[in-house]
N, C-alpha and C positions, 0 to 999 in steps of 0.2 A: 579362826576364822571358822571352821567347817560348823562349831557348835551354833556361831550367829547366824549363819545361810539357813540352817535348818530351821530355825527359829522363825526367824523372816520369812522364809518360805510359806512356814506353815499359816503364818499371819495371811500372807497373801493370797494363799490356794483360790480359798472361795470366788474373790472379784476378779480373779485371772482374766483379764481382757485387753487387749491393745487398741482400744476406740480412738485413739488419736490419729492413726493413720489406717485404720480399717483393719488390722489382724485381731482375728476373734477365733475362738475354738469354733473348729465347724464350718469356717471360713472356705470361701468355693476352692478349690485346692490348684483349678485351671487357670486362675485370676492372672494376668500379666504381670511380671515382679516391675516396681517402680518405686521411686525416688518422691516424697511428698514433703514439700517445706511450707511451714506455717512462721508468721511474724508477729510481733506485736510492738506499736510503739509507747512508750514510757518512759518518762522522767530524759529527756532530750538524746534518749536511744532506741535501739532498735533491736530487743531479742529475737532471736532467730532460732527455731528448732526443726529437725528432720527427723526423716526414719524412713523406714522399708515395709512392704509387705511380706518378703521373702527371706528364709532364712540364709540363703546362701550369698544374698546381697548384703546381708547383716555382716556375715562373715566377711565377705569383701572388704565392707567399709571398716570393720576394727582392725583387718591386717594392713591396707593400703592408707587410708584414711580418705577425707573430703577436701575438697576446693571450694572457696564461697566468692561467687563474681557479683559485684554491683556494679548497677549500670544506672546512671541520674538519667533519667528520660524528661526530666522540666526543673524550671526554676522560677519562681515567684508567678507560676502557673501559667507559662508561655515554655511549650517544647522546646526543645535543645535541638538545633538544626543537625547537630554531629553528638551524639550521645555521649556520654564520659563513661568509660569501663575501666573498672579497677580489682586487682584481687585483694580480697581483706587479709587473707592469712599468707606467712610469709612461706610456711612448709604447710606440708599437711596436717587436716586437722583430725589427731589421733588418740583413744583414751591415755588419760594421764597414768604413767608408770606405776606400778603396782604398789609399791612402797608410799606413795602422797594419798593413797587411799586407807592405809592403817587408822590414823587419828578419825578420818571420816566417817569409818564403818561402824567404830563405836557407841554412836548416839544415832545414827540412821539404818534404819531397818532396808530401805531404799538403796542406798549406797552399797549395803552386804550383799544384797543380792545381784545387784549388777556387776559389784567386783568378781565375785564366785562365778557367773555366768560369762566374765570376759577372760578372766586369769583360772579359775580353780581348772586341776588337774581333770577331775570327775564334778557334774553336777548331780549327785546324786540325790534325788528327792522321795526315796525308798523312806516313807514313814506311813505304810499304810495301815498299820495297826493302830494309829491314833487316828488316821482320816482315812475313810475308805475312799473319798476322793481321790485321793493322790494316787493312787492305783490307776484310776481312767490316765491320768496324765502320763505318767508311768511307760503306756506302750505305747508314746511315740517316741521318737526319736532323741537323743541327747542333743543334736544339734536342736532339734524345734524348742526342746523343755530350755535351753539356754536362751535361745530368741526370743522365746511368747514372754518369760520373766523379765529377762530384762528390760524388753518395752512396754512392761506393764512399771516397771518400776520407775524407770526415767522419766513417763508419763506423771507420775506423782510426783515429783520434786525437780523443779528446773536445774537446781546445782547439783544433781547426779546426774544430769543430761550433760551440764558442762564436763564434768568429770568423764562420761563416757563417750566424748567427743562427738555427741550427738545435738550440741547446743552451741550459742555463740551471740554475743553483746557487742552490736556496733555503736560506738561511741562517738566515732566521727561523722553525725549527721546535723544536717541544718533543716529547721521546721518549714523554710519556704521551699524545700526541694521535692520530688517525689522520686522514688527508687525502684528499680525491680531487680531483686535477688534470684540468683539461680544459685543451686548446690548441683554439684557434679562428683565424681571417683577422682579421686587423684591420679591415679592409673586408668588407661583403656579400657573401656565398658564393652567386656568380652562376653560380659551376660546378657546383653541386648536389652539393659533396665530402662526404662520411661524415663527422662527426667522432666523436673518440673520447676519452677517459679513463681513469685509472689510479686504483687505489687503492692507499698505500702507511703503513704505520706507523712512523716513524722509529726508532723504539725496537727494532723487530725486525730487524735486520740478517740477512738469511742468508747463512751464508757461499757460498762459490764450491765446487761439486762438483770434484773431483777428475778429470781424463778418464782414461776407461777403455779395456779392450779393445784395450790398446798391444800391436802385435807386430811384429818384425823379421824379416828371414830375405836370407839369399844369394841372387840370382838373375841370371844371365845377365851378370856381370862386375858387378853393380851390389847395394847395398843398399836392399830393399826394406822401408818402414817404413809400416804399415796402422794406423789406428785408428778408432774410432766417432766418427760427427760428424751426423748428423742429429738423433738422441735429446738432444745438448746444444747443438744450434742454439738455442735460446731464452737460453742462456746467452751462448756463443760464438760471433763471425761471423767468427774467423782464428786461427792457431795458429803459434806459434814450435817452432821443432825442434831440439833441443839435442845437441850429441853430445862425449861424452869418451872420452881415452885410458887414463885412467887408474880409469875410473868413481868421480871424487870432485869434479874440476874440468870443469864446461861451459862450452861455447862454442853461441851462433847458429849453424845453419848457412844458415838460409835469410836472403834480402834482401830479400824482399818477403813480407808474410802468406799461409801457406799455407790457401787455401779452396777451394771447390767451385766449378765455373765454370757447373756447371749441375745439375737435378735430376738425378739418377741412379736405377737399380733398385736399389742396393745403397745400404745407410745407412752405409757408411764412407766413408772418403779414404787415400789413400796418397801416398807422396812415393819419389821415388829418388833417394839419393846415390850418388856417386861411390866409388870404394876408394880410399885413399891407399896403404893396404901389404897387401899379402896375407900369410897366416899369422898376422895380429896381431887381439886381440879388441878392438872398439868396442862402448863402450854408448852407449845413445840413451833419451832423454825428452823429453816433449812439456809445451807449457804453452798454456792457452786464453788468448784474448784478448777482452775486452769491449767495447762501446762505449762504455765511462765510463774509459777506459783503465786496468782492472784486469786483473792478471792471475791466471792461477788457479795453484793448487798444482800443485807438479810430479808427472808420471804417475808408475806405476809404470817402474823401469829396465829395458830390456831390453839384451841382449849378445849381437853377433854376430861372425862371424870369416867371413873370406873366403878361399878356398884355390883355386889355379892349378886350370883344367879341366883334362881331358885330351885332346891334342891328337892321339892316334893312334888307330886301332882296331885288334884283334886279326885275325888272319889262321889261316885254315885250311891246315893241312900235309900232313894225310893223312888218308884212310876206310880204317879195315880191319874190313869187313864181317864178322864171326864167323858168323853164321847169320842165318835170315830174319827172328828178331829184334832181333839183338844185334850193335853197331857199336862201333870204339873211334874217337874225335875225338878230332886234335890240331893244337892252334895254337901260333903265339909270339905274342909282344909285345916291342916296344922296349922295350932295356935301360932310356934313360935317363929312360922315361916310369913304369916302374914301382913307383916308391915311391908314386905316386899312386893306385893300384889297392886297392881293399879288398877285393875278391871276384870274382867272375866267376858270370855265369848262362848255362844253356844254353837256347835258344828252339828251338821247332818249329813248322813250319807245312806246310797241305798242298800251297799253293803258294809259288812264290818274290815274288809279291809282297804275301805273307800273307793275314789277322793271323797273328803269331806268339801262340804261350803259353809259358810260362813251364814248362819240363820238369825241370831241375835247379838249385837256387838254391844260395848260400853256399860257391860252391868254392872253395878257398883259393887265394890271390892265387899263391901259388907253383907251384902244378900247372899245368899246360898240356898234359893229359890226362883223357879222364873216359869212361866206358862209360855207353851208352845200351840199354836192353833191352825197347823198346816197339816195334819197326820197324813200318810201316804199308806197303803195297804202293809207294810214294812218301813222300820225306821232304826237307824243305829246313828246314836249321838254322843258327842264328846263335848266334854265342858274344858273349855283353856282356861288358865290363869296366867296372867300377863305380867313380866315383872318388871321392876324400874330400872335394870338394866339392859332392858328391850330383848330379854330372853321370856321364852314360854314354856310351860310344861301341861300335856294332854290328859285327861282322864282314859282309864280304859273306855272302850266301846260300850254302850248301853244300847240292849235292841228295846224296843217297844214296838208293840204289835195291837193295833186297837180290834175291837170286837168283829170277828170276820164270817161272815155267811154266804158269801159268793163265792159259787166254783170258778175255777179255770176257764176260758175263752177255748172254744172247740179246738183239737190240733189240727194243723193244717199242711196242705206240700207233702202226702207220704208218697215217697218212690221208692223202688225197689230192684232186685235183678237176682236173679238166678243163675249160678253156674252149672256145669255140666255134672261137678261132683254133689249136687243138691244142699250147696251152701247159699242161703238167702241172705243179703245185703240191705237192711232198710233204715231212711234215712228221712227226716223230717225236720217243719221251720220250729226255730225255738218258741218258746210261749213267753207273751211278755211280762206276767206276774214276776212279780219280786219277792214273794212268799212261796213260791212255786215249790213243792217237796219232790216231785219227780214224775213219770210217767208209766201206764200199764199197757203193755200190748200183747192183743188178743189174735188167737187164730181161727181157722174153720175150714174146711175141703170143700163145704158147700156155701153157696151165700144167704141161704134161708136157715144153715144148722145153728145152733147154740156154739159161739166163740169159746173158748177154753182160754185164761189167762197163761201168758208163756213164762213171766218173771217174777220169783217169789219176792225180792226187792223191789222198791222203785227204781227205773233207768233214771241216772242222772244225766246223762248225755242224751243228743238228737241223733243218735245210730243203733241198732242194734242186729244182731248176727244168731241168725236161726238154721236149721237144717231141718230136711225133709226128706221123705223116702221118695224116689223117683218112679219107683214101680208100682203105680197107682192109676187106678182107672179113672179119676179124677184128672181133667188135664189143666187143672186151676187152683190155685191155693189162693186164699183171702185171710187179708188183715185189716185191724182196725185197733185204734189208739186211745186212751183217754189220759188225762192229767189231774194231777193232786195238789192241792196246796198243803202249806204245813198243819190247815186244820183238819186236814182229809177232807174236804169238800173235792167231788171228783166233778170232772169236767163231763158232758155230752160227748158220746164218740165221735171220731173223725168218720170220715166217709170212706168208705171200704175199698181197701187195697186188693186191684185184683192181678196175680201175678202167673202167667203160664209154668207149666212145670217143662223144663226143656227134654227132648227128644234125643237119645244117643245114636238112633238110626241115621245115617247119611243120608241126605234127599238124593232124588233122582235127577242123573246129571243133563243138561242139555245136550242137544244133537243138531250138527252142521247140516244143513240141506243142499245149499247151496252157494257158489262163488263167481265173481267176475273181476276181472284186471281190468283196471281202466288207466292206462300210460303208467304211473308209477304208485298208483293207488290200488288197494285190493280192496273190493267189496264184500262181506261177509255174512251170510242169514243163516238161522237156526231156530231150530224149538224149544222154548225157553223149558226148564224145568216142571212139572207138573205138581211137587210138591209144594205144601203150604210154608207159609212164612219167610220164603225167599227175601234175603234183604240186598244179596249182592251177585252179578254175572262177573266172573271174572275171566278176561281173555288172555290165551299165553301165546307165545310165538318163539321159535329159533329157528337157524337156520338149517338145513337140513343135513349137509355135508359136516356139521360140527361132531364132536365127539360126543358120545352118549351121557359121559359124566357132564356137559355143559348143561346149566340150570336154564329151566325154560323161564323166558322172560316175561314179567306181568306187563302188558302194554293199555291196558285198558280194565278198569272197575265201573260196572253200569250197576246202580243202585236201583233202578227200575225194571220189575221184573216183565213190563210186557213190552219191554224195548228186546226186537229180535235180529237186530241188523246192526254193523258196525263198518266204518271205514279208515282202512289202515294206511296212511299217506307215507308213513317213514320206510320205505323199502329202497333198494337197491336195483337197478336193474340187471336184466338178466341173471335173477337170484332166484332159486328152489328154497320154498321156505316150510315149516310145517306151525300147524294152527291146531289149539286145544281149548275148552272153555269147560268152567266149573261152576256150579252154583254153590251158594251159602247162604245157610238160614240163620235166623235171629238168635241162635244160640250160638255163633258162628261154628256149625259144623257143616263142614264141605263135602260135597259130591265128588266122586270119583271124576276124572277128567274125561272127556270125550274122546271118541275114536279121532287123533289127529288125522288131520286134511292135508294133501300136499299142494303147494300151489307154487308155479313157477313164474315171476313177473317177465314182463317183457323186454327185450332188447333195447338197447340204444339206438334210438332211428334219424335222430342227428348227431353226424359226425363233423369233424374238422374237416373244410373245404381247401380250395386253393388258397396259397399265400402269394405276396407279393406279385400279386396280377400288375401286367406291366405294358403297354403299348406302343410301338415303333412306327411314325407313318411317313413312307417313302412314296413322294408324289410323283419323283421323275419316271420310277418303276412301276406307280400305280400298283401299290400293296400298303396293306396294313400288316403288321407281325406283334402277336399275340405271344408273351411268354410269361411262365409261373412257374410255381414249385409246391410240393407236397409233399407233408411229411406222414402221411396216415398208411397204413399197412389195410393187406387183403381189399385192394383198389381192383374194381371189373372195368370201369369204362370210366370216359369223360364226357361229357355233354357241353356243346358250345352253343350258344343260345344268341342272334342278335337280334335288332330292331332299330327305325331310324323314327325321326321325330313326328311321322305320320302313322306308324305301325305298330303293333304288339309284337313282345318277344315272340319267335317262332324258333324251335329246334333247328339249326344251322350246320351243325356236325356232329359226329361221333367220332372219339379219338381213342386209340388204346394206353392203355393202363399209365404206360412206360414215355408215352409222348409228353413233353414240357413246353412247345411250342406251335402257333398256328398261323399259317399265312392266307389272308382274306384278300383276292384279286378282283370278288364282284364289286366294285365299288362306282359311287358316282358323285364327280367334284362337287365340293361346298356341302355337303352333305354329313351331318354328326351322327354318328353311330355309337349305340351302347351295345356292348357284349358282355356276355354272361355265363361263368362257367360253374357246373354241378356236377362233384365227383359223385359217383355209384359203387357202392360197396359189396362185395360178395354176398353178403347176408342179409340184400335187399335194403340197407339203409343209404341215405344219402348224407353228403357232406353241405356246406353252409353256402348257400346262394353268394356268389360274389360278382359284383357289376364293375365295369368300367365304360368310362364316356370318352370316344374320339371323333376329333372333327376331321374329315379328310378333306 
């Protein structure tokens, strides 16, 4: 049996997939385990097939078996008031004993695989020397291998499913009744597996649909057959491909079922067949296979013919330039391959690599010359031979350049920068000419001086790096550029580019002149640097009591050198800060920092006031009692203010810092008083004003 199983597994390897119940290589490992049941009514019976998407559930079914429950829910189209339930199997449905499989597996590869998966002492599919894909399968667990191979095998043969305890035929059915079938584990479901059922009416068996969207074509020395797969997956889990040489008698092509290995972005499936004979017509059709051993009607038939491909390409022989717009092109082609050519096409491009665009098509296969009348400054041509097999061969590129005395356009958009080491980097806009040979860059120390060429060979790119001496009395250096085409026609020079030589001397630093503190904002004023070409002024700040190793914080970068003031609102109260300022020129050289100034911000003027202000009115003893609490420290005193409805607040009493109540006896009946308390602190700050209204 071990030899049979290895041969069968090798046959099954490539189409290994469990389409019937969604168990595929790469399936979601987090999917919930479940039982799935399918049914098909045929010949006064109902065929049932079930399975699971979980290897542990599969093992449980093998060990403990299944129970099928049938519920009759209607008869003669009328729902039953009391449904009729029946257990169809007298005992658990289990795989048949091993000795029952012995004859079966001799002629059935699917049976051999299933028997080995269920009963084999080991499930060794290590055959990596014969097929590298098996090595991938071996990386999963043995249980997973048993589960995956057996599920695929039983999907291909309903009789194997019956032997494996995953199928059942109910012959005790009536065409006028409707049934609900449920499949359950024979033992308690400790795996918490979701169970399912299916409805079916034996008298309403639907015919199988015909496979559709079947097509075939010749490609790369093979026949490629394609058809719709995903939309018919509910019916068919595999297909057979049939071929005919006369369109009447068909023979099966495939040795194993044709199916998808995995989910793809397209809904179709393809099969590649070899070509027995060229220039001969062949017919193909497909038939779907169900999990119940049913075969679908044949699809529509397609016919294909294969022709030998072109083995050689055309070769250009001569270019006869008639004018600046017209050229005659001549080519040759091998005589023994001429019979395969259906037509020629002329392709053109601006560059040798392409892309090429078709400019003349349907050239007679007998012709070897064509005239093209829309030449550009430079042209690359290919002649394409099209073959009867639908293929083609292109010639090598052929350059054609008409008479040219027109120079390139003036180079533009020269820009450059000089760093502090004297390295100059210059770039410019690329010229549009197709026959451009390159550029010549020239330099001078004065604008009216003769410019000297810098490069011996033409510059192919649109950038150049030069080096100059910074120790020069000339503050600037000047550049201009020329373009040359392949005929050495020279453009007029570009506009002159002037670049200033960078100075290594740092600029003079700005100096703070005054400052003011407004609440939480520090206002700074300074005299800007008197050096030239200042592009940035940078203000730094740090707390005065911080460690000297603490870096200064960059709080503002001002790009206008005429600005000489700045407001810093991001400060803390009663905090001492140090400020300094530097200037940076266009060569990114910074001045020394200015002498730092020390500024202390104002203390907090408004602090917490009284909390929980409460009033108690005692009309019998004629007084109002105020009480409160205070959480603040360093309190100097507490002021009490009072007003009635016809007056303004006036200070009414001054209390000691530790007093927490006040009695008011100077009162008039039926008067509304408003009291306010204000806390004064030792540092001169005051607490939040707190009011309360009382009717006496």
